[in-house]
C-alpha positions in Angstrom: -11.3 32.1 7.3 -14.6 31.5 6.4 -15.3 29.0 3.7 -11.9 27.7 3.7 -10.5 24.5 5.0 -7.4 24.8 7.2 -4.6 22.3 7.1 -1.4 21.9 9.3 1.7 20.8 7.5 3.9 18.4 9.5 7.5 19.1 9.8 10.1 16.6 8.2 11.0 15.1 11.6 7.2 14.5 12.4 6.4 13.1 8.9 9.4 10.9 9.6 8.2 10.0 12.9 4.6 9.2 12.0 6.0 7.0 9.0 8.5 5.2 11.5 5.6 4.5 14.0 3.4 3.2 11.2 6.3 0.9 9.9 7.3 -0.4 13.4 3.6 -1.4 14.3 3.2 -3.4 10.9 6.4 -5.1 11.7 5.1 -5.7 15.2 1.8 -7.2 14.3 0.7 -10.3 13.4 1.3 -10.6 9.4 3.5 -10.6 6.7 6.3 -7.7 6.7 6.3 -6.4 3.1 8.5 -4.7 1.3 8.1 -0.9 0.1 7.9 -2.2 -3.3 5.5 -4.9 -2.5 3.3 -2.4 -0.6 3.3 0.1 -3.8 2.2 -2.6 -5.9 -0.6 -4.0 -3.5 -1.8 -0.3 -3.0 -1.7 0.5 -6.7 -4.0 -2.6 -7.3 -6.2 -1.7 -4.7 -6.4 1.9 -4.9 -6.3 2.6 -8.6 -9.5 1.6 -10.5 -7.7 0.7 -13.7 -6.7 -3.0 -14.9 -3.5 -4.0 -13.7 -1.1 -6.3 -15.7 2.5 -7.1 -15.0 3.6 -4.8 -18.0 1.7 -2.0 -16.6 2.9 -2.1 -12.7 6.5 -2.7 -14.3 5.8 0.7 -16.1 4.4 2.5 -13.6 6.9 1.3 -10.7 10.4 1.7 -13.3 11.2 -1.8 -13.0 11.6 -4.9 -15.1 8.6 -7.3 -15.2 10.7 -9.9 -13.6 10.9 -7.6 -10.3 7.0 -7.3 -10.5 6.8 -11.1 -10.7 8.9 -11.7 -7.8 6.8 -9.3 -5.8 3.6 -10.8 -6.8 4.7 -14.0 -6.1 4.9 -13.1 -2.4 1.9 -11.2 -2.4 0.2 -14.1 -4.1 1.6 -16.5 -1.3 -0.1 -14.3 1.3 -3.2 -14.4 -0.6 -3.2 -10.8 -1.3 -3.4 -10.6 -5.1 -4.6 -13.1 -7.8 -3.1 -13.6 -11.3 -5.0 -14.7 -14.3 -4.2 -14.7 -18.1 -5.6 -11.7 -19.9 -8.6 -13.0 -22.0 -8.0 -10.4 -24.7 -4.2 -11.3 -24.8 -3.1 -14.9 -23.5 0.6 -13.4 -23.2 -0.3 -10.9 -20.6 -1.3 -11.5 -17.0 -3.9 -9.4 -15.2 -3.5 -8.9 -11.5 -6.9 -8.9 -9.5 -7.6 -7.9 -5.9 -8.8 -10.7 -3.3 -10.5 -10.6 0.2 -7.1 -11.4 1.7 -5.5 -8.2 0.1 -8.7 -5.9 1.2 -8.2 -7.1 4.6 -4.8 -6.7 4.7 -5.0 -2.9 3.8 -8.0 -2.3 6.2 -5.7 -3.3 8.9 -2.7 -1.2 7.6 -5.0 1.8 7.1 -6.3 1.6 10.5 -2.4 1.2 12.2 -2.1 4.9 9.9 -5.0 6.3 11.3 -4.3 5.4 14.7 -0.9 6.9 14.6 -2.3 10.1 13.0 -4.6 10.2 15.8 -2.0 9.9 18.4 0.2 12.3 16.6 -2.7 14.9 16.7 -3.4 14.1 20.5 0.4 15.0 21.0 0.4 18.2 19.1 -2.5 19.5 21.1 -0.9 18.5 24.3 2.4 20.1 23.1 
């Protein structure tokens, strides 16, 4: 197929196995064991270029602002995000990135890449 990109779709069991290995590695690795919600918030802050507030994150994840605040408390405790009052609306809180969060997500991405490579090698060997 000239000029087209070939992609191989994983079976559901392979996708679940991959995610299982990734989550297992993150639990075993040194560092905090974040919940799925905390990871979703952290990745939203780092992967989406828009400005993030407690309100915007609560709308995005379809949860209350209190739920976001509790998750941000944990993420802030680990140094993964910072919060500051919005200069244009002092009632609003802006969530910002930190070097600790960047490092955590780089390591997380490395784990994912490693598990994908292992999966690819095992597929070829099979």
